[in-house]
N, C-alpha and C positions, 0 to 999 in steps of 0.2 A: 364564276361565282354562282350564277343562277342554276347551273347544272348541279352544283354541290348542294344548293338549297333545296332543289327538287328531291334529291336523294334523302336529305335529312327530313324533309316533310313526309316522305314515304315511311321512313323509320318511325317518325312521331305518330303517324296514323296506326302503324303496327302496334306500338306501345299502348296507345289508347284502346285499341281493339282487345288486346290481351288483358288490360286492366278492367275492361267491362265484362270479361268472362269470369263468372264465379269460380270456375275451376282453378284459376290462377292463385286464388287465396288459400288453396290447399297447401301451397308451398310458401310460408311466410317470408322466407329469405328472398325468393324470386319476386314476390309482390313488393317487398321493400325496395329491391333493386330497380324494378320497373317504375315505381313511384318516384324514386330519386332521378331516374333518367328523364321522366316526363317533366319534373320540376326544373331540371337543368335546360331542357330544350324549349320550354314554354315561352320565355322571353324572345328567343330567336324566332319562333314560329309566329308569335303575335306581330313582331315587326315585319317579318316576311309577308304575311297576309295583308298588313297595312300597305306595304310597298306594292303588292300586286293590285290592290284596290285603287291605289293612287295612279298606277299606270292605266288602269281601266278607265278611271275618271278622265284622264288626259285624252284618251282615244275617243271616248263617248262625247265629251264636250266639244271636240273638234267637228263632229258631224252636225252640231247644232248652231254653229257660228252664223249661218245664213238665215236661221229661223227668226222671223220678225218679232215673235213673242219671247223666245227663250235665248236669243243670241247674246244679249248683254249678260244674262246670268251664266251662260255657258262660258263666256270669256273670263268671268270672275272665277269660276270653278277651275278652268284650265290654268289660269295664272297661279292660283293658290296651290294646285297640285304640282305644277311645274316647279314652284319654289320649294315645295316639301321634298321632292324626289332626291336631290343630292344629299340632304341631311339623313334621309332614310337609308340611302346607299352606304353612307359612312357608318351609320349605326350598325348596319348588317355586317360590314367589314370588321367592326370591333367585336361584335358578338360571335363572329366566326373564328376569331383568334383562339388558339389552343388555351384551354383553361389551366390555371395553376392547380395541380392536383391537391395542393394543401389548402386551397381557399376556404373550404368548408370546415376545416379543422378548428378545434379549440386552440388557444394560444397560451404559451408560457411567456410572461413578461418579467424581465429582470431590470430593475432600476438601481443604479449605484451612484453614490456621490462621487464627483470627480474633483476638479480644482476648485478650491474655495472654502475648505474646512467646514465649519458648522453651518455656514450659509448654504453651501452645496447640499448638505444633509437635509436642511429645512426645505429646500426646493425639491429634493427627491420626494419628500413627504407630500408636497403640493402636487407633484406629477402623479403620484399614486392616487391621490384623491381625485384628480382630473379624470384619469382613466377609469376609476371605480364609478364615478358619476356617469360617465359616458356609457359604461357597460350597463349600469342600472337603468338608464333611459331606454336602452335597447332590449331590456328584458333578459340580459345575460347574467350569469352567476360568477361571482368572484370568490376565489379561495386562496388564501395566503398559504404558501408552502414553507417559506422561511423568512425571517426578518431580523435585522440588527439595528437597534435604535440608539440614539444619542441621549444624553442627559436633558437636552433642551427640547426633546420631542421630534428631532429630525430622524432621518433614516440613512444609516451608512449604506445599507443595501436592503432590498426586498425582492423576493421572487414570488410571483403569484400566477395563478391560472385563471383565465377567463373562458368560461364554457358557454358556447352559443353558436348557432348556425351562422357561418360566414365571418366569424370573429377574425380569423387570420386575413381574410380578404380585405377587411377594413383597417386593420391595425399594422399590417406588415411594413408599411412605410414609416412607422414611428421610430424605427431603429436608427440609432446614431447619437450624436452629442447635442444635447439641448443646453443652450446658454441663457443664463438669466442675468439681467442688469437691474439692480434695485438697491435701496438703502436697507441693509440687513437690520433685523431687530436687535442684533448684538452691537450695532454701530451707534455710538453716542454722538459722533461728529456730523452725522447727516450725509456722509459721503456715499456715492453710488459704488457698489462693488460689482464685479463680474465674476460669476461662478459657473461651473458646468456640472451636468449630470449626464450619465450615459444610460441609454435605454436599448435593450435587446428584445426583439419580439420574434419568437420562434414557434413553429407549429408544434403542437403537443405530440410527443413521441408515442406511437402506439406500441402495444406489447409486441415484442419480437417473436415471431412464430417460426419454428424450424420444421420443415417438411423433409422427412427422410425418404429418399428414393432408393428402393432395394437395389437398383442397378448400380448405384454409387457405393454400395457397401460390399466389401469382400469379407466373408466369414471363414475363419479357421478354427478347427477344433484340436485340442491336445489334452493330454492327461494332466489331471490336477497334481500339484506337488504339495508336500507338507503333510501334516497330520490330518486324519479324517477317516481312517479305516480302509479296509481292503477295497470297498466299492469305489471310493473316490480315486484311489491310486491306480486302479486297474482298468478304468473305463475312460474314454475320451469325452468327458463331460464339460471340460473347461472350454470357454469360447473367447476368441479374439476377433474383434471387429475392426476393420480398416476402412476409414472413410476416404475413398479415393480422391475426391476433389480437393480435400484439405490435407490429406496424409495423417489425419488424427487417428490414433490407435487406442482402443480400450480393451480391457480384458476383464473377465469375470469367471471365477472358479469356486465361489463360495457355496453354490447350491449343488445338490446331488445330481440333478438332471441337466442335460444339455439345453433343453427348452427353457428351464428356469434361468440358467446362466445367460442365455441369449436375450431373454426378456429384460433382465437386469442390465446387460451390456447395452442394449438399445436405449434404455432410459438414460443410462450414463452418457452415452454418445450424444443423445439429444440435448441433455443438460449442458454438456461442454460446448456444443455448437451454439446453443442459445447464448451462453455466456460470451463466447467469442464474438457473435454477431452484436450482442448488446454493447460490448466494449467498442466495437467498430462504429456503431451508430452514435454512441455517446462521444466518441472522439471527433466525429464529424460535427456533432452538435456543438461541442466546445469550440472547434475551429470556426464554425459559422458565427457563433456569438462573438468571438474575438474579432472577426473581420467586420462585423456590424458596428461595434461600439468604438473601435479605434483605441486611442490611449486616453481620451478624455481631455485633451488639451483644447484651449479656447478656440484655436484656429481651425479645428475640425468640425465646427458646429454645423448642424443641418437647420437649426431654428434658433431664433433669438426672442426672448420674452423681455421686453423693456417696460418695466412697471411705471417709472416716472411719466412716460408718455402714453401708457396704456396700449402699447403697440406690440403686435406679434408679426414677425417676418419669417417666412419659410424660404431659405436661401436657394433651395433646389428648383423652385418654380417661380421665384420672385413675387410671392404673394405677401401682401402686407394688410393686416386687419387692425383697426383701432377699436377693438372690443375684447381686451384682454381679460376683463372680469368674467365675461360670459365663457370665454375659452377655459379659464381655470375652474369653471363650474361644469366642465364636461361638454360644452357646446362646440364640438370640433368637427362636425360633419363637413362644413364648408372647406376646411383645410384638407380633410381626407379626400373629398370629391375632387379638389384641384390636383392632388397628387395622383389619384387614380386616372384622371383624364390625361395628365402629362405622361404617365406610364403607357397608357393605351396609344397615345399619339406616337411615342417613340417606337413601340412595337409595330405599329402600322407602317411607319417609315422604313423600318428594317425589312418588313415583308415585301415592300415595293421596290427595294433596291436590287 
């Protein structure tokens, strides 16, 4: 671990040196990339340097144990540093875990009413409000993409985007079935009902870009057919492009010159490959969303909101809080922190197996 940290520190110093060079900013994309790398490495480097300083304190304090004036203070510093070292080591192990490449992305959140009719729709509205207030507190932007409301003000479903640095890293564990237990506004007898809402949190899809490699494309030329005069019929101006990796074939023979037909054919090929990739990505997106939310049945819940007792329970980590009013007003960092810590602990355990 320490050898790896030394290498990372060397890279961090290189990044700092390049960012201090005015010439770096002649290339805005490079400067942005280096700034992002520095930002990602900074927490690790800060912890690593604290770790090294703590080790140094342990070594230096031991040399003063026998000093009549400083011995007692040295023992105190030694004990404090010795106690801090394991925690710093564990923090370093967590920071060295591979980052989720989606963590810094914006998120698309889909909330749908599950079991419980109108009461489920009303709770879906409450959850949307909760996430909106959480986003607002963190300075994130919320944009509604689509919504379907009920007559009583509930939400059959809502899809919205939250834009902000690290949004996915904080909200990705919210996916699943959320169960609510309360007396509905529509219930005149005062009976507690149990309803469910499904939540899916996905990283915002970026534009699919298609990079055409000339080595992957076979070009064939042939004579155009059909009306168009002697020039079109007698010269090999028509172009057929074959994309070898996918077997996709496009042809263009509308223009008079081979160059113009090839240019059009390349654009057509790029468009078709773009559409193919987009459908593939959206298919994976849909499958991911389905795997996250389940069927919405009550026994699939990840979290229960019990309003009569003011209690929230996250069943994945066994966390119970008696501050439901605050939670519904967007104060959910304590829950998210517990889920992040649990996830990190699981990953650490797998790394050491």
